[in-house]
Every structure is written in structure tokens, then in C-alpha cells.
C-alpha positions as CSV (number, residue, x, y, z in Angstrom):
1,M,36.0,92.4,103.5
2,T,36.4,95.2,100.9
3,S,35.8,97.9,103.4
4,I,38.4,96.5,105.8
5,F,40.9,96.4,103.0
6,N,40.1,100.0,102.1
7,I,40.4,101.3,105.7
8,F,43.5,99.5,106.6
9,V,45.4,99.2,103.3
10,N,44.1,101.0,100.4
11,D,43.1,104.4,101.9
12,P,46.4,104.8,104.0
13,I,48.6,104.1,100.9
14,F,46.4,106.3,98.6
15,N,46.7,109.1,101.1
16,T,50.5,108.6,101.7
17,L,50.9,108.8,97.8
18,V,48.9,112.0,97.5
19,F,50.8,113.6,100.5
20,L,54.2,112.8,99.0
21,Y,53.0,113.8,95.6
22,N,52.1,117.3,97.0
23,A,55.4,117.5,98.9
24,I,57.6,116.8,95.8
25,P,58.5,120.2,94.1
26,L,58.0,118.7,90.6
27,Q,54.9,116.6,91.6
28,D,56.1,113.5,90.0
29,F,53.8,110.5,90.7
30,G,56.6,108.0,90.0
31,I,58.8,109.5,92.7
32,A,55.8,109.4,95.1
33,I,55.5,105.7,94.4
34,I,59.2,105.1,95.1
35,L,59.0,107.0,98.4
36,T,55.8,105.3,99.4
37,T,57.5,101.9,98.6
38,I,60.5,102.8,100.7
39,I,58.3,103.8,103.6
40,L,56.2,100.6,103.4
41,K,59.4,98.4,103.3
42,S,60.9,100.4,106.3
43,V,57.7,99.7,108.2
44,L,58.0,96.0,107.5
45,L,61.6,95.8,108.2
46,P,61.2,93.7,111.4
47,I,59.0,91.1,109.5
48,S,61.2,91.0,106.4
49,K,64.5,90.7,108.5
50,K,63.0,87.8,110.5
51,Q,62.0,86.2,107.1
52,I,65.4,86.6,105.6
53,E,67.2,85.2,108.7
54,S,64.8,82.3,108.9
55,Q,65.4,81.6,105.2
56,K,69.2,81.8,105.6
57,K,69.1,79.5,108.7
58,L,66.9,77.0,106.8
59,Q,69.4,77.0,103.9
60,D,72.3,76.4,106.3
61,L,70.4,73.4,107.8
62,Q,69.9,71.8,104.4
63,P,72.7,69.2,104.7
64,K,71.2,68.0,108.0
65,I,67.6,68.1,106.5
66,K,68.8,65.9,103.6
67,E,70.4,63.4,106.1
68,L,67.0,63.0,107.9
69,Q,65.1,62.6,104.6
70,E,67.6,60.0,103.4
71,K,67.5,58.2,106.7
72,H,63.8,57.8,106.8
73,K,63.0,57.7,103.1
74,D,61.1,54.4,103.4
75,N,58.9,55.7,106.2
76,K,57.3,59.1,105.2
77,E,55.3,59.4,108.4
78,R,58.5,59.0,110.6
79,Q,60.3,61.4,108.2
80,A,57.8,64.0,108.7
81,K,57.8,63.7,112.5
82,E,61.6,63.8,112.6
83,L,61.6,66.9,110.3
84,M,59.0,68.8,112.4
85,Q,61.0,68.0,115.5
86,F,64.2,69.1,113.9
87,Y,62.6,72.4,112.9
88,K,61.4,72.8,116.4
89,D,64.7,72.1,118.0
90,N,66.5,74.5,115.7
91,K,63.8,77.2,116.1
92,V,63.2,77.6,112.4
93,N,59.9,77.8,110.5
94,P,59.9,76.3,107.0
95,F,56.8,78.4,106.2
96,G,58.3,81.6,107.6
97,G,58.6,83.2,104.2
98,C,54.9,83.0,103.5
99,L,53.7,86.0,105.6
100,P,55.9,88.7,103.9
101,L,55.0,87.4,100.5
102,I,51.3,87.6,101.2
103,I,51.8,91.2,102.6
104,Q,53.8,92.1,99.4
105,L,50.9,90.8,97.3
106,I,48.3,92.8,99.4
107,F,50.3,96.0,98.8
108,L,50.7,95.2,95.1
109,I,47.0,94.9,94.7
110,A,46.5,98.2,96.6
111,I,49.0,100.1,94.3
112,Y,47.3,98.6,91.3
113,R,43.8,99.6,92.4
114,I,44.9,103.2,93.3
115,I,46.5,103.6,89.8
116,I,43.3,102.3,88.2
117,Q,41.2,104.5,90.4
118,I,43.1,107.6,89.4
119,S,43.2,106.6,85.8
120,D,39.4,106.0,85.7
121,A,38.8,109.4,87.4
122,G,40.5,111.3,84.6
123,F,43.7,111.7,86.7
124,V,41.8,113.7,89.2
125,V,42.0,113.0,92.9
126,E,38.6,112.3,94.5
127,S,38.3,114.4,97.7
128,Q,36.0,112.0,99.5
129,K,39.0,109.5,99.6
130,L,41.4,112.0,101.3
131,Y,42.0,112.5,105.0
132,S,41.0,115.9,106.2
133,F,44.7,116.9,106.7
134,I,45.7,116.0,103.1
135,T,45.5,118.7,100.3
136,N,43.8,117.8,97.1
137,P,46.3,118.4,94.3
138,G,43.6,118.2,91.6
139,N,45.0,116.8,88.4
140,I,47.8,114.0,88.8
141,N,50.8,114.1,86.6
142,H,51.0,110.4,85.8
143,F,54.4,110.5,84.0
144,F,57.5,109.5,85.8
145,I,60.5,111.8,85.2
146,G,58.3,113.1,82.3
147,L,58.9,110.0,80.2
148,I,57.2,106.9,81.5
149,D,53.4,106.8,81.6
150,L,52.7,105.0,84.8
151,T,49.2,103.9,83.7
152,K,50.4,102.0,80.7
153,P,52.7,98.9,80.4
154,N,56.4,99.7,80.1
155,I,58.7,96.9,78.7
156,P,62.1,98.3,79.8
157,L,60.8,98.9,83.3
158,A,59.3,95.4,83.4
159,I,62.7,94.0,82.4
160,L,64.5,95.9,85.2
161,A,62.0,94.6,87.7
162,A,62.4,90.9,86.4
163,A,66.3,91.4,86.4
164,A,66.2,92.5,90.0
165,Q,64.0,89.6,91.0
166,F,66.5,87.3,89.3
167,W,69.4,88.9,91.2
168,Q,67.6,88.5,94.5
169,T,66.9,84.8,94.0
170,K,70.5,84.2,92.8
171,M,71.7,85.7,95.9
172,L,69.7,83.4,98.1
173,M,71.0,80.4,95.9
174,Q,74.6,81.4,96.2
175,S,74.3,81.6,100.0
176,Q,72.9,78.1,100.2
177,P,75.5,75.3,101.1
178,K,76.2,72.6,98.7
179,V,74.1,69.5,99.5
180,A,75.1,66.0,98.5
181,S,73.0,64.2,95.8
182,Q,70.6,61.5,96.5
183,K,72.5,58.2,97.2
184,D,70.1,56.2,95.0
185,G,70.5,58.6,92.1
186,S,66.9,59.9,92.2
187,P,66.4,63.6,91.5
188,D,66.6,66.0,94.4
189,F,63.3,67.9,94.2
190,A,64.1,70.5,96.6
191,Q,67.1,71.7,94.5
192,I,65.0,71.4,91.3
193,M,62.3,73.6,92.9
194,T,64.9,76.2,93.9
195,K,66.3,76.3,90.4
196,Q,62.8,76.6,89.0
197,M,62.1,79.5,91.2
198,L,65.3,81.3,89.9
199,F,63.4,81.7,86.6
200,L,59.6,81.5,87.5
201,G,59.7,84.4,89.8
202,P,61.3,86.7,87.4
203,L,59.2,85.5,84.4
204,M,56.0,86.2,86.5
205,T,57.4,89.7,87.4
206,L,58.1,90.3,83.6
207,F,54.6,89.1,82.7
208,I,53.0,91.5,85.3
209,G,55.2,94.2,84.1
210,I,54.3,93.9,80.4
211,K,50.6,93.4,80.9
212,F,49.7,95.9,83.7
213,A,50.4,99.5,84.5
214,A,54.0,100.6,84.7
215,G,53.4,101.9,88.2
216,L,53.3,98.3,89.4
217,A,56.6,97.4,87.7
218,L,58.1,100.5,89.4
219,Y,56.8,99.5,92.8
220,W,58.0,95.9,92.3
221,L,61.5,97.2,91.1
222,I,62.1,99.5,94.1
223,S,60.7,96.8,96.6
224,T,63.0,94.2,95.2
225,L,66.1,96.5,95.2
226,F,65.2,97.3,98.9
227,A,65.0,93.7,99.7
228,I,68.4,93.1,97.9
229,F,70.3,95.6,100.0
230,Q,68.7,94.3,103.1
231,Q,69.7,90.8,102.2
232,L,73.3,91.9,101.5
233,Y,73.4,93.8,104.9
234,I,72.1,90.7,106.9
235,F,74.3,88.2,105.1
236,K,77.4,90.3,105.7
237,K,76.5,90.8,109.4
238,K,76.1,87.1,109.7
């Protein structure tokens, strides 16, 4: 399993980072991470676009979903069948957002491993990991714009990444139509979970940012900003 991960994920990202690092005049590893992130997000545009559109459509259908849940609240089996049929009729997948998140996590692990590997090697690129057409730059400058050590935690960068995550989640919440509260006065768990995610996601991002290498926070920040502008474009187009 590890060899498959290395061949199809870790090695291509590692070689892309080194290639871009060589191509940048000042050889800034942080800029190489930014450019690699943009390339990865661009390659995944069709998948993320479909995920955002599916998520938006699911939010637009929330009032009708609530009606079905209320109508069959005393029969959970019937409620589940009606909801699945409703999703099928409207061509929406309630679990459509899982795949992009899994892919994002895989890339995050790859970036983390690459940073650790370079750090453990004394910031020297190992030639055996490079493709034949990639030049070995030798020592890696692991500082971003000459100020941020990408191999150590950086609190300001972690805060920026968490703030971007909060902004992205807030955008999704604002685009969601207002749903009437439960008739019996019981709490709406869907709305509770949505509000919790508004804070849980950014807090998790902040935790990762202040505990692990700053290169991860930089990757997460650029990836989230890319997703935000993509959401703005799709929502405006819709």
C-alpha cells in the first residue's frame, strides 16, 4: 500500500516541488509549495466543481428535505426510503463531498511526508527519489520569503489558514436557504451540525498549523483560498 502511495502520490508531488523549486529564480520552497498547490487544485477542478455544485443543490433542497423528515418522523424506515428516493429524483448525492475531502487529506499527508523527508535528510534532496529529467538542486532553502521556516510551526500562518477555513464555511452557510424550525420544538440537528462545523473545521486547521510544519499550513491556506474563489465563481454563475 505504501509503495502505491509513493508511486502515484508522494513521488509525483515531490518531483513537482523540486522541479518548480529549480525553476524559481530565488529558489523559494514556499513559493514552490504554493505553485504545486495551485497545480493540484487545477487538476482536481472537475471533481471539486461537481462537489460544490452538489453541496449547493443539497442546501437549496433543505426545505423539502425538512418537510419529508417532519412528515415521516414517526417512521424512520419510511423516512429513510423517502429521502433516498428524493435524492435519486433530484440527482443529488448527500455524500458527494466525501471524495474531495479524502483526496485533500491524501495530498496533505504527502506534503507533510515530503517536508519531513527533506528535513531528516538535512535539507538535501535525495537523487534516488527524483525522475531522470529532474535536476537535483542539492541543498533546499526551507525558508519562505526569507522569513518563515517551513519545517517548524508558525502561529500567524496557522491563524490565516484557520481564518480562511472559517470564511469558506461561512460562505456555504450564507448560501443556505432558511429552514423552518421543528414543529414540536425539538432541536434541528442538521442546523446544529452545520453551526458546529463553522468552528470545528477552523479549530482543527489551527491545531494542525500550530503543531506541525508551517509548510502544511501554507498548503492548507492556498488550497482553501483557491476553493473560496472557486465557490464565489460557481455561486455567482448559478
